[in-house]
N, CA, C and O of each residue as an XYZ file, in Angstrom:
724
protein
N       0.841     -1.179      0.000
C       0.000      0.000      0.000
C       0.887      1.244      0.000
O       1.870      1.315      0.738
N       0.535      2.215     -0.827
C       1.323      3.440     -0.952
C       0.772      4.481      0.008
O      -0.430      4.743      0.036
N       1.657      5.064      0.785
C       1.199      6.071      1.749
C       0.951      7.395      1.032
O       1.528      7.665     -0.021
N       0.096      8.203      1.613
C      -0.221      9.505      1.024
C       0.998     10.431      1.080
O       1.140     11.318      0.238
N       1.878     10.227      2.069
C       3.085     11.045      2.186
C       4.015     10.798      0.998
O       4.562     11.745      0.434
N       4.199      9.521      0.612
C       5.046      9.181     -0.533
C       4.448      9.741     -1.828
O       5.166     10.265     -2.679
N       3.132      9.622     -1.963
C       2.450     10.128     -3.152
C       2.620     11.644     -3.261
O       2.909     12.168     -4.337
N       2.439     12.340     -2.143
C       2.600     13.796     -2.113
C       4.023     14.187     -2.461
O       4.237     15.132     -3.219
N       5.005     13.469     -1.913
C       6.408     13.761     -2.186
C       6.718     13.569     -3.670
O       7.410     14.392     -4.268
N       6.203     12.472     -4.277
C       6.418     12.205     -5.699
C       5.762     13.285     -6.556
O       6.344     13.733     -7.544
N       4.561     13.700     -6.185
C       3.859     14.736     -6.941
C       4.616     16.059     -6.870
O       4.755     16.752     -7.878
N       5.105     16.410     -5.677
C       5.874     17.644     -5.532
C       7.166     17.601     -6.340
O       7.553     18.594     -6.956
N       7.832     16.447     -6.334
C       9.063     16.282     -7.090
C       8.802     16.427     -8.583
O       9.575     17.088     -9.276
N       7.727     15.822     -9.096
C       7.419     15.934    -10.525
C       7.017     17.359    -10.898
O       7.329     17.823    -11.994
N       6.323     18.060     -9.987
C       5.983     19.462    -10.242
C       7.236     20.330    -10.289
O       7.332     21.231    -11.122
N       8.197     20.069     -9.403
C       9.450     20.826     -9.410
C      10.204     20.590    -10.710
O      10.750     21.532    -11.285
N      10.242     19.338    -11.186
C      10.923     19.036    -12.453
C      10.229     19.735    -13.611
O      10.891     20.282    -14.492
N       8.911     19.720    -13.619
C       8.153     20.358    -14.700
C       8.376     21.861    -14.704
O       8.548     22.459    -15.766
N       8.375     22.477    -13.523
C       8.589     23.923    -13.470
C      10.025     24.272    -13.821
O      10.272     25.331    -14.399
N      10.984     23.405    -13.486
C      12.382     23.657    -13.850
C      12.555     23.550    -15.351
O      13.285     24.345    -15.943
N      11.897     22.578    -15.987
C      11.991     22.438    -17.436
C      11.343     23.624    -18.127
O      11.816     24.066    -19.174
N      10.255     24.148    -17.549
C       9.576     25.302    -18.133
C      10.399     26.573    -17.975
O      10.187     27.534    -18.715
N      11.333     26.601    -17.029
C      12.143     27.785    -16.791
C      13.206     27.975    -17.863
O      13.715     29.082    -18.036
N      13.552     26.902    -18.590
C      14.528     27.008    -19.663
C      13.819     27.531    -20.897
O      12.823     26.957    -21.339
N      14.327     28.615    -21.451
C      13.700     29.150    -22.655
C      14.398     30.411    -23.128
O      15.392     30.855    -22.553
N      13.859     30.962    -24.177
C      14.389     32.195    -24.744
C      13.740     33.386    -24.052
O      12.535     33.396    -23.799
N      14.550     34.377    -23.756
C      14.080     35.608    -23.134
C      14.609     36.782    -23.941
O      15.708     36.716    -24.492
N      13.837     37.847    -24.013
C      14.250     39.038    -24.761
C      14.989     39.989    -23.840
O      14.635     40.160    -22.673
N      16.021     40.601    -24.390
C      16.793     41.585    -23.642
C      16.832     42.876    -24.443
O      16.997     42.870    -25.663
N      16.678     43.962    -23.740
C      16.826     45.274    -24.349
C      18.305     45.632    -24.291
O      18.913     45.600    -23.221
N      18.881     45.971    -25.433
C      20.285     46.356    -25.483
C      20.370     47.777    -26.007
O      19.437     48.277    -26.636
N      21.482     48.414    -25.747
C      21.666     49.762    -26.257
C      21.757     49.691    -27.781
O      22.516     48.877    -28.308
N      20.994     50.531    -28.507
C      20.973     50.446    -29.974
C      22.376     50.515    -30.566
O      23.177     51.384    -30.220
N      22.648     49.583    -31.458
C      23.953     49.513    -32.095
C      24.984     48.737    -31.300
O      26.103     48.545    -31.776
N      24.640     48.282    -30.098
C      25.577     47.548    -29.239
C      25.263     46.054    -29.186
O      25.742     45.351    -28.296
N      24.464     45.567    -30.131
C      24.080     44.158    -30.140
C      25.298     43.242    -30.250
O      25.375     42.227    -29.558
N      26.251     43.597    -31.118
C      27.446     42.754    -31.299
C      28.286     42.689    -30.030
O      28.790     41.627    -29.664
N      28.432     43.824    -29.365
C      29.224     43.878    -28.128
C      28.537     43.059    -27.038
O      29.184     42.278    -26.341
N      27.229     43.241    -26.894
C      26.488     42.494    -25.876
C      26.557     40.997    -26.164
O      26.717     40.195    -25.244
N      26.436     40.618    -27.434
C      26.497     39.206    -27.811
C      27.859     38.604    -27.459
O      27.933     37.490    -26.942
N      28.924     39.337    -27.739
C      30.276     38.849    -27.443
C      30.495     38.698    -25.937
O      31.052     37.694    -25.492
N      30.065     39.676    -25.157
C      30.247     39.616    -23.703
C      29.394     38.520    -23.067
O      29.829     37.878    -22.111
N      28.194     38.300    -23.582
C      27.356     37.207    -23.073
C      27.987     35.859    -23.382
O      27.961     34.954    -22.547
N      28.559     35.717    -24.588
C      29.223     34.465    -24.966
C      30.402     34.188    -24.036
O      30.635     33.039    -23.662
N      31.144     35.225    -23.660
C      32.282     35.043    -22.755
C      31.829     34.580    -21.372
O      32.597     33.942    -20.652
N      30.587     34.895    -20.995
C      30.044     34.464    -19.706
C      29.365     33.105    -19.796
O      28.908     32.581    -18.779
N      29.287     32.526    -20.986
C      28.681     31.212    -21.143
C      27.210     31.226    -21.524
O      26.560     30.181    -21.486
N      26.671     32.373    -21.888
C      25.269     32.466    -22.300
C      25.173     32.338    -23.812
O      26.062     32.783    -24.538
N      24.089     31.728    -24.284
C      23.839     31.603    -25.712
C      22.819     32.665    -26.093
O      21.740     32.740    -25.504
N      23.161     33.486    -27.078
C      22.254     34.551    -27.493
C      22.067     34.515    -29.000
O      22.823     33.861    -29.719
N      21.056     35.224    -29.465
C      20.764     35.294    -30.893
C      20.247     36.685    -31.228
O      19.335     37.198    -30.579
N      20.841     37.280    -32.246
C      20.401     38.580    -32.744
C      19.972     38.382    -34.199
O      20.822     38.143    -35.057
N      18.667     38.476    -34.496
C      18.243     38.388    -35.897
C      18.789     39.598    -36.655
O      18.685     40.730    -36.184
N      19.368     39.352    -37.826
C      19.974     40.437    -38.599
C      19.414     40.477    -40.019
O      18.996     39.461    -40.574
N      19.421     41.677    -40.584
C      19.055     41.875    -41.981
C      19.982     42.942    -42.549
O      20.705     43.605    -41.805
N      19.960     43.105    -43.855
C      20.789     44.138    -44.471
C      20.060     45.463    -44.410
O      18.873     45.544    -44.729
N      20.770     46.503    -44.000
C      20.205     47.848    -43.973
C      21.144     48.772    -44.722
O      22.365     48.621    -44.673
N      20.555     49.726    -45.410
C      21.327     50.695    -46.153
C      21.589     51.892    -45.255
O      20.670     52.447    -44.654
N      22.863     52.283    -45.172
C      23.268     53.410    -44.341
C      23.837     54.505    -45.229
O      24.945     54.371    -45.749
N      23.082     55.592    -45.406
C      23.629     56.678    -46.205
C      24.571     57.528    -45.348
O      24.165     58.072    -44.320
N      25.771     57.632    -45.758
C      26.756     58.481    -45.087
C      27.456     59.255    -46.196
O      26.792     59.856    -47.041
N      28.748     59.250    -46.207
C      29.456     59.876    -47.327
C      29.170     59.116    -48.616
O      29.078     59.697    -49.697
N      29.033     57.805    -48.471
C      28.622     56.979    -49.598
C      27.581     55.981    -49.066
O      27.605     55.603    -47.894
N      26.704     55.581    -49.919
C      25.662     54.644    -49.522
C      26.275     53.252    -49.446
O      26.887     52.773    -50.401
N      26.099     52.606    -48.283
C      26.593     51.245    -48.130
C      25.542     50.394    -47.424
O      24.756     50.878    -46.609
N      25.560     49.123    -47.764
C      24.638     48.165    -47.158
C      25.448     47.244    -46.270
O      26.456     46.675    -46.689
N      24.983     47.105    -45.022
C      25.687     46.228    -44.082
C      24.679     45.568    -43.149
O      23.552     46.042    -43.002
N      25.097     44.464    -42.517
C      24.179     43.770    -41.591
C      23.864     44.645    -40.374
O      24.729     45.336    -39.835
N      22.600     44.589    -39.965
C      22.156     45.313    -38.772
C      21.080     44.487    -38.077
O      20.488     43.589    -38.676
N      20.838     44.795    -36.830
C      19.827     44.063    -36.064
C      18.448     44.304    -36.674
O      18.085     45.440    -36.978
N      17.691     43.233    -36.848
C      16.338     43.347    -37.385
C      15.442     44.079    -36.382
O      14.641     44.932    -36.763
N      15.586     43.736    -35.095
C      14.870     44.427    -34.026
C      15.888     45.320    -33.332
O      16.543     44.890    -32.383
N      16.024     46.530    -33.785
C      17.032     47.437    -33.254
C      16.861     47.592    -31.741
O      15.799     47.987    -31.260
N      17.917     47.278    -31.012
C      17.895     47.431    -29.565
C      17.409     46.214    -28.797
O      17.186     46.293    -27.589
N      17.240     45.072    -29.494
C      16.770     43.866    -28.809
C      17.555     42.647    -29.274
O      18.032     42.593    -30.407
N      17.677     41.683    -28.391
C      18.293     40.400    -28.699
C      17.612     39.328    -27.866
O      16.860     39.642    -26.943
N      17.867     38.068    -28.182
C      17.279     36.949    -27.464
C      18.375     36.164    -26.767
O      19.456     35.962    -27.321
N      18.088     35.718    -25.536
C      19.056     34.965    -24.736
C      18.353     33.730    -24.199
O      17.229     33.803    -23.702
N      19.042     32.576    -24.306
C      18.469     31.356    -23.745
C      18.967     31.247    -22.303
O      20.166     31.303    -22.031
N      18.007     31.090    -21.392
C      18.331     31.058    -19.968
C      17.615     29.912    -19.277
O      16.524     29.504    -19.675
N      18.244     29.409    -18.247
C      17.601     28.505    -17.308
C      17.485     29.305    -16.019
O      18.400     29.317    -15.196
N      16.338     29.979    -15.854
C      16.189     30.893    -14.723
C      16.250     30.189    -13.373
O      16.457     30.833    -12.345
N      16.069     28.864    -13.372
C      16.174     28.118    -12.114
C      17.632     27.938    -11.702
O      17.929     27.833    -10.512
N      18.545     27.902    -12.674
C      19.950     27.642    -12.371
C      20.877     28.832    -12.638
O      21.857     29.023    -11.918
N      20.578     29.625    -13.659
C      21.457     30.725    -14.031
C      20.975     32.035    -13.421
O      19.775     32.282    -13.303
N      21.922     32.852    -13.042
C      21.584     34.156    -12.491
C      21.353     35.133    -13.641
O      22.285     35.494    -14.359
N      20.114     35.550    -13.806
C      19.815     36.474    -14.890
C      20.294     37.884    -14.571
O      20.349     38.734    -15.461
N      20.639     38.141    -13.320
C      21.157     39.463    -12.953
C      22.521     39.719    -13.584
O      22.874     40.866    -13.857
N      23.293     38.648    -13.818
C      24.582     38.843    -14.489
C      24.370     39.224    -15.953
O      25.209     39.910    -16.537
N      23.259     38.787    -16.555
C      22.934     39.207    -17.922
C      22.640     40.692    -17.931
O      23.111     41.422    -18.804
N      21.860     41.139    -16.957
C      21.501     42.557    -16.877
C      22.733     43.430    -16.681
O      22.761     44.572    -17.141
N      23.749     42.907    -16.006
C      24.968     43.674    -15.763
C      25.992     43.577    -16.880
O      27.080     44.142    -16.769
N      25.662     42.871    -17.957
C      26.592     42.701    -19.071
C      26.707     43.993    -19.866
O      25.717     44.688    -20.093
N      27.925     44.301    -20.284
C      28.178     45.506    -21.078
C      27.357     45.451    -22.370
O      27.439     44.473    -23.113
N      26.583     46.474    -22.635
C      25.741     46.553    -23.824
C      24.286     46.207    -23.554
O      23.403     46.630    -24.301
N      24.021     45.441    -22.494
C      22.647     45.045    -22.176
C      22.030     46.100    -21.266
O      22.602     46.477    -20.243
N      20.855     46.564    -21.662
C      20.155     47.569    -20.856
C      19.313     46.894    -19.776
O      19.421     47.239    -18.600
N      18.473     45.928    -20.170
C      17.629     45.213    -19.207
C      17.016     43.996    -19.883
O      17.073     43.851    -21.104
N      16.437     43.136    -19.079
C      15.674     41.995    -19.585
C      14.197     42.363    -19.552
O      13.755     43.104    -18.674
N      13.443     41.848    -20.501
C      12.022     42.163    -20.576
C      11.295     41.360    -19.498
O      11.380     40.133    -19.447
N      10.574     42.090    -18.636
C       9.890     41.460    -17.512
C       8.432     41.881    -17.482
O       8.038     42.888    -18.071
N       7.652     41.088    -16.784
C       6.275     41.438    -16.471
C       6.207     41.516    -14.962
O       6.163     40.492    -14.280
N       6.198     42.716    -14.448
C       6.308     42.896    -13.002
C       7.727     42.574    -12.578
O       8.676     43.208    -13.040
N       7.878     41.589    -11.696
C       9.210     41.183    -11.239
C       9.683     39.898    -11.908
O      10.837     39.506    -11.734
N       8.802     39.224    -12.681
C       9.146     37.966    -13.352
C       9.634     38.216    -14.764
O       9.104     39.068    -15.479
N      10.659     37.457    -15.161
C      11.110     37.509    -16.549
C      10.004     36.989    -17.448
O       9.324     36.019    -17.110
N       9.826     37.627    -18.580
C       8.774     37.240    -19.518
C       9.395     36.424    -20.658
O      10.132     36.981    -21.471
N       9.111     35.110    -20.735
C       9.707     34.299    -21.802
C       9.115     34.646    -23.162
O       7.962     35.067    -23.259
N       9.900     34.468    -24.193
C       9.447     34.657    -25.564
C       8.559     33.466    -25.916
O       8.860     32.346    -25.503
N       7.474     33.672    -26.666
C       6.609     32.540    -27.031
C       7.404     31.392    -27.660
O       8.303     31.610    -28.473
N       7.058     30.195    -27.273
C       7.759     28.994    -27.732
C       7.743     28.899    -29.260
O       6.701     29.064    -29.895
N       8.905     28.634    -29.830
C       9.022     28.441    -31.268
C       9.352     29.685    -32.059
O       9.756     29.576    -33.217
N       9.196     30.876    -31.477
C       9.434     32.117    -32.217
C      10.905     32.284    -32.588
O      11.227     32.497    -33.757
N      11.792     32.190    -31.612
C      13.223     32.370    -31.878
C      13.729     31.221    -32.745
O      14.567     31.433    -33.622
N      13.234     30.017    -32.514
C      13.632     28.884    -33.328
C      13.274     29.114    -34.789
O      14.022     28.722    -35.685
N      12.121     29.754    -35.031
C      11.705     30.072    -36.406
C      12.645     31.109    -37.022
O      13.012     30.993    -38.191
N      13.037     32.126    -36.239
C      14.001     33.117    -36.740
C      15.328     32.445    -37.092
O      15.943     32.761    -38.111
N      15.758     31.522    -36.245
C      17.023     30.810    -36.505
C      16.897     29.989    -37.794
O      17.832     29.941    -38.594
N      15.745     29.348    -37.991
C      15.528     28.556    -39.202
C      15.501     29.436    -40.450
O      15.880     28.981    -41.530
N      15.062     30.681    -40.319
C      15.000     31.606    -41.453
C      16.333     32.306    -41.719
O      16.454     33.058    -42.686
N      17.327     32.065    -40.873
C      18.632     32.701    -41.046
C      19.454     31.910    -42.054
O      19.620     30.696    -41.934
N      19.963     32.623    -43.047
C      20.765     31.992    -44.086
C      22.212     31.801    -43.655
O      22.588     32.135    -42.532
N      23.015     31.262    -44.560
C      24.435     31.025    -44.278
C      25.194     32.321    -44.050
O      26.230     32.336    -43.386
N      24.671     33.416    -44.609
C      25.315     34.718    -44.439
C      24.964     35.378    -43.106
O      25.450     36.469    -42.809
N      24.118     34.721    -42.299
C      23.741     35.244    -40.994
C      22.595     36.235    -41.033
O      22.279     36.854    -40.017
N      21.966     36.396    -42.193
C      20.865     37.348    -42.348
C      19.541     36.610    -42.476
O      19.488     35.499    -43.004
N      18.468     37.239    -41.986
C      17.133     36.666    -42.113
C      16.728     36.657    -43.584
O      16.970     37.623    -44.306
N      16.122     35.582    -44.015
C      15.631     35.463    -45.384
C      14.199     34.958    -45.301
O      13.958     33.778    -45.046
N      13.249     35.866    -45.520
C      11.836     35.538    -45.360
C      11.215     34.901    -46.606
O      10.015     34.629    -46.623
N      12.011     34.662    -47.637
C      11.443     34.086    -48.858
C      10.934     32.668    -48.630
O       9.950     32.262    -49.249
N      11.574     31.920    -47.766
C      11.102     30.583    -47.406
C      10.975     29.636    -48.579
O      10.086     28.784    -48.588
N      11.838     29.763    -49.562
C      11.800     28.856    -50.697
C      10.776     29.226    -51.752
O      10.610     28.493    -52.726
N      10.084     30.349    -51.582
C       9.099     30.766    -52.583
C       9.805     31.436    -53.760
O      10.811     32.125    -53.590
N       9.265     31.225    -54.936
C       9.807     31.838    -56.142
C       8.689     32.594    -56.850
O       7.510     32.388    -56.563
N       9.069     33.466    -57.774
C       8.077     34.212    -58.551
C       7.148     33.226    -59.254
O       7.568     32.139    -59.650
N       5.900     33.609    -59.403
C       4.829     32.827    -60.033
C       4.311     31.686    -59.154
O       3.498     30.887    -59.617
N       4.758     31.589    -57.900
C       4.243     30.561    -56.992
C       2.832     30.952    -56.549
O       2.530     32.137    -56.413
N       1.989     29.979    -56.330
C       0.636     30.209    -55.854
C       0.685     30.351    -54.330
O       1.253     29.504    -53.641
N       0.085     31.428    -53.811
C       0.104     31.689    -52.371
C      -1.305     32.001    -51.883
O      -2.148     32.486    -52.637
N      -1.540     31.711    -50.604
C      -2.817     32.040    -49.964
C      -2.549     33.146    -48.962
O      -1.639     33.030    -48.141
N      -3.322     34.210    -49.015
C      -3.162     35.338    -48.105
C      -3.862     34.991    -46.794
O      -5.023     34.583    -46.792
N      -3.147     35.155    -45.676
C      -3.663     34.710    -44.382
C      -4.429     35.783    -43.623
O      -5.357     35.457    -42.883
N      -4.070     37.048    -43.785
C      -4.710     38.089    -42.978
C      -4.879     39.356    -43.801
O      -4.256     39.517    -44.851
N      -5.724     40.247    -43.316
C      -5.942     41.528    -43.974
C      -7.203     41.511    -44.810
O      -7.986     40.563    -44.740
N      -7.407     42.559    -45.607
C      -8.647     42.661    -46.390
C      -8.774     41.580    -47.460
O      -9.886     41.288    -47.901
N      -7.668     40.984    -47.884
C      -7.703     39.932    -48.896
C      -7.502     38.550    -48.291
O      -7.106     37.622    -48.995
N      -7.769     38.398    -47.002
C      -7.570     37.129    -46.303
C      -8.315     36.000    -46.997
O      -9.436     36.172    -47.476
N      -7.661     34.833    -47.041
C      -8.188     33.599    -47.620
C      -8.278     33.613    -49.146
O      -8.828     32.685    -49.740
N      -7.749     34.648    -49.780
C      -7.735     34.666    -51.244
C      -6.445     34.020    -51.744
O      -5.416     34.034    -51.068
N      -6.531     33.464    -52.927
C      -5.374     32.844    -53.561
C      -4.796     33.853    -54.546
O      -5.524     34.524    -55.278
N      -3.478     33.940    -54.544
C      -2.808     34.874    -55.449
C      -1.556     34.269    -56.048
O      -1.158     33.156    -55.704
N      -0.943     35.016    -56.946
C       0.298     34.607    -57.589
C       1.394     35.550    -57.108
O       1.255     36.771    -57.182
N       2.484     34.969    -56.613
C       3.596     35.759    -56.110
C       4.293     36.420    -57.286
O       4.859     35.749    -58.150
N       4.244     37.739    -57.305
C       4.844     38.497    -58.401
C       6.308     38.815    -58.110
O       7.175     38.658    -58.970
N       6.564     39.263    -56.891
C       7.926     39.649    -56.519
C       8.079     39.473    -55.011
O       7.133     39.697    -54.256
N       9.272     39.070    -54.574
C       9.530     38.831    -53.156
C      11.006     39.057    -52.891
O      11.855     38.541    -53.617
N      11.322     39.832    -51.848
C      12.733     40.070    -51.543
C      13.092     39.499    -50.179
O      12.199     39.172    -49.398
N      14.395     39.370    -49.871
C      14.811     38.759    -48.603
C      14.325     39.501    -47.362
O      14.242     38.908    -46.287
N      14.000     40.792    -47.492
C      13.541     41.566    -46.342
C      12.104     41.239    -45.956
O      11.636     41.659    -44.898
N      11.404     40.494    -46.801
C      10.044     40.094    -46.461
C       8.971     40.859    -47.201
O       7.785     40.621    -46.971
N       9.348     41.773    -48.086
C       8.370     42.519    -48.856
C       7.944     41.678    -50.048
O       8.782     41.128    -50.764
N       6.636     41.582    -50.255
C       6.120     40.764    -51.353
C       5.058     41.534    -52.121
O       4.362     42.388    -51.573
N       4.952     41.211    -53.400
C       3.877     41.753    -54.227
C       3.130     40.559    -54.786
O       3.717     39.707    -55.453
N       1.817     40.496    -54.508
C       0.996     39.350    -54.890
C      -0.122     39.828    -55.804
O      -0.808     40.804    -55.499
N      -0.304     39.140    -56.924
C      -1.422     39.410    -57.821
C      -2.569     38.492    -57.399
O      -2.420     37.270    -57.391
N      -3.708     39.081    -57.050
C      -4.870     38.318    -56.595
C      -5.546     37.679    -57.801
O      -5.807     38.337    -58.808
N      -5.825     36.385    -57.680
C      -6.507     35.661    -58.747
C      -7.905     35.289    -58.256
O      -8.146     34.153    -57.850
N      -8.814     36.249    -58.295
C     -10.168     36.021    -57.826
C     -11.122     36.510    -58.908
O     -11.082     37.684    -59.277
N     -11.958     35.651    -59.410
C     -12.855     35.985    -60.512
C     -13.820     37.100    -60.131
O     -14.131     37.944    -60.972
N     -14.309     37.133    -58.877
C     -15.258     38.166    -58.461
C     -14.613     39.545    -58.505
O     -15.206     40.491    -59.025
N     -13.412     39.666    -57.968
C     -12.722     40.962    -57.969
C     -12.393     41.368    -59.394
O     -12.519     42.542    -59.743
N     -11.976     40.425    -60.224
C     -11.635     40.705    -61.605
C     -12.852     41.201    -62.366
O     -12.747     42.156    -63.135
N     -14.019     40.564    -62.166
C     -15.230     40.995    -62.881
C     -15.681     42.373    -62.419
O     -16.146     43.164    -63.239
N     -15.557     42.691    -61.110
C     -15.911     44.028    -60.620
C     -14.975     45.064    -61.227
O     -15.416     46.141    -61.628
N     -13.684     44.743    -61.295
C     -12.706     45.669    -61.849
C     -12.976     45.922    -63.329
O     -12.869     47.056    -63.794
N     -13.327     44.865    -64.074
C     -13.620     45.000    -65.508
C     -14.878     45.833    -65.694
O     -14.916     46.687    -66.579
N     -15.918     45.608    -64.877
C     -17.160     46.370    -64.986
C     -16.917     47.845    -64.706
O     -17.462     48.699    -65.407
N     -16.116     48.163    -63.703
C     -15.840     49.567    -63.370
C     -15.049     50.257    -64.486
O     -15.312     51.411    -64.826
N     -14.095     49.544    -65.040
C     -13.230     50.157    -66.043
C     -13.817     50.167    -67.441
O     -13.343     50.911    -68.299
N     -14.832     49.364    -67.692
C     -15.432     49.341    -69.037
C     -16.531     50.385    -69.169
O     -16.940     50.679    -70.293
N     -17.030     50.961    -68.075
C     -18.120     51.938    -68.183
C     -17.622     53.328    -68.423
O     -18.420     54.259    -68.536
């Protein structure tokens, strides 16, 4: 016969393991704009794993040049085990302004978001939102005024800007009626 004390102890132990596993995750950190590389290097020296999504940005100065820059200017992601690692040392890292919190608790990034950014990062270290799509591919629009319509991808660039031609007979007939009168 199993005593209630043993059952309670086992339940508490499994709850502690579950909460410890949930404590491991990606967290967002606010960094001083333009200091993402410095913060990333200093975090790596302390044993933390971080990720800064990057894209190409054009910087007009004496001459126009394109170079990698943070996609979310002033933010980076850090993987932490808040049960074991001291997140206060992250906050004290050179270049890091603060960690994103809700009240006094660290606010984890939604599961799968950073992993998706990592999957979209090319060999050059830049985000590529094309996702294997090519011109003339058939696409379905997910949100906005044209939601659930099927279109043809006309143009798409690595920054995520796309131009889609809507292939809907109703819209086409309305457009023809308006323009023929």
